[in-house]
C-alpha positions in Angstrom: 35.7 19.1 46.4 33.2 17.2 48.6 30.5 19.3 46.9 31.7 17.6 43.5 31.4 14.1 45.1 27.9 15.1 46.4 26.7 16.3 42.9 28.7 13.7 40.9 26.6 10.9 43.6 23.2 12.6 43.2 23.7 12.6 39.6 24.4 8.6 39.4 21.9 8.0 41.5 19.3 9.7 39.1 20.9 8.5 36.2 20.2 4.5 37.8 17.3 5.5 38.7 16.1 6.4 35.1 17.7 3.3 33.9 16.0 1.0 36.6 12.2 3.3 35.5 13.4 2.4 31.6 13.8 -1.0 32.1 10.0 -1.6 34.2 8.6 0.3 31.4 10.0 -1.8 29.0 8.9 -5.2 30.4 5.2 -3.8 30.7 5.3 -3.2 27.3 6.5 -6.5 26.1 3.9 -8.1 28.7 0.8 -5.9 27.1 2.2 -6.8 23.4 1.8 -10.2 24.4 -1.6 -10.2 25.9 -2.7 -7.3 22.8 -1.1 -10.6 20.6 -3.5 -13.5 22.2 -6.7 -10.9 22.2 -6.0 -10.3 18.5 -5.9 -14.4 17.7 -8.7 -15.0 19.9 -10.8 -12.0 18.4 -9.8 -13.1 14.7 -7.9 -9.4 14.2 -5.6 -10.4 11.1 -2.1 -9.7 11.0 -0.9 -6.7 9.8 0.7 -8.2 6.9 -2.8 -9.5 5.5 -4.3 -6.1 6.8 -2.2 -4.7 4.5 -3.3 -6.7 1.7 -7.0 -5.9 2.5 -6.4 -1.9 2.4 -4.3 -3.1 -1.2 -7.5 -4.7 -2.3 -9.7 -1.7 -1.3 -7.0 0.7 -3.0 -7.3 -1.0 -6.6 -11.4 -0.9 -5.6 -11.6 -4.7 -5.4 -14.2 -4.2 -2.0 -16.1 -7.1 -2.5 -12.3 -9.2 -2.8 -11.0 -7.0 0.2 -14.5 -8.4 1.6 -14.0 -12.2 1.0 -10.3 -12.3 2.4 -11.5 -10.6 5.8 -13.8 -13.3 5.8 -11.6 -16.0 5.1 -8.9 -14.9 7.5 -11.2 -14.0 10.7 -14.3 -15.7 9.8 -16.5 -13.1 10.2 -19.9 -13.1 9.0 -20.4 -10.9 5.9 -22.1 -7.9 8.1 -18.7 -8.2 10.4 -16.3 -8.4 7.4 -18.8 -5.7 5.5 -18.5 -3.0 8.5 -14.6 -4.0 8.9 -13.8 -2.6 5.1 -16.2 0.2 5.0 -14.6 1.5 8.0 -11.3 0.5 6.0 -12.4 2.7 3.4 
């Protein structure tokens, strides 16, 4: 009988430890995402929806419009925008 109580206690302790570790990981991921968002804004990386619009322009064969759109969003130079679009192609 005591064996069952000990096993249940150990099981509950393991579950508690795993839950605490998962909560800590979730908090770390949240902080990392906030930091990545700040870095992306500072570097001029377009929002995912804008990036999808640029990819759609490329798929339509409108490379020059995609470059212009990227430059409008990020303020990048022509070469940098062209390099970015070439990577997407």
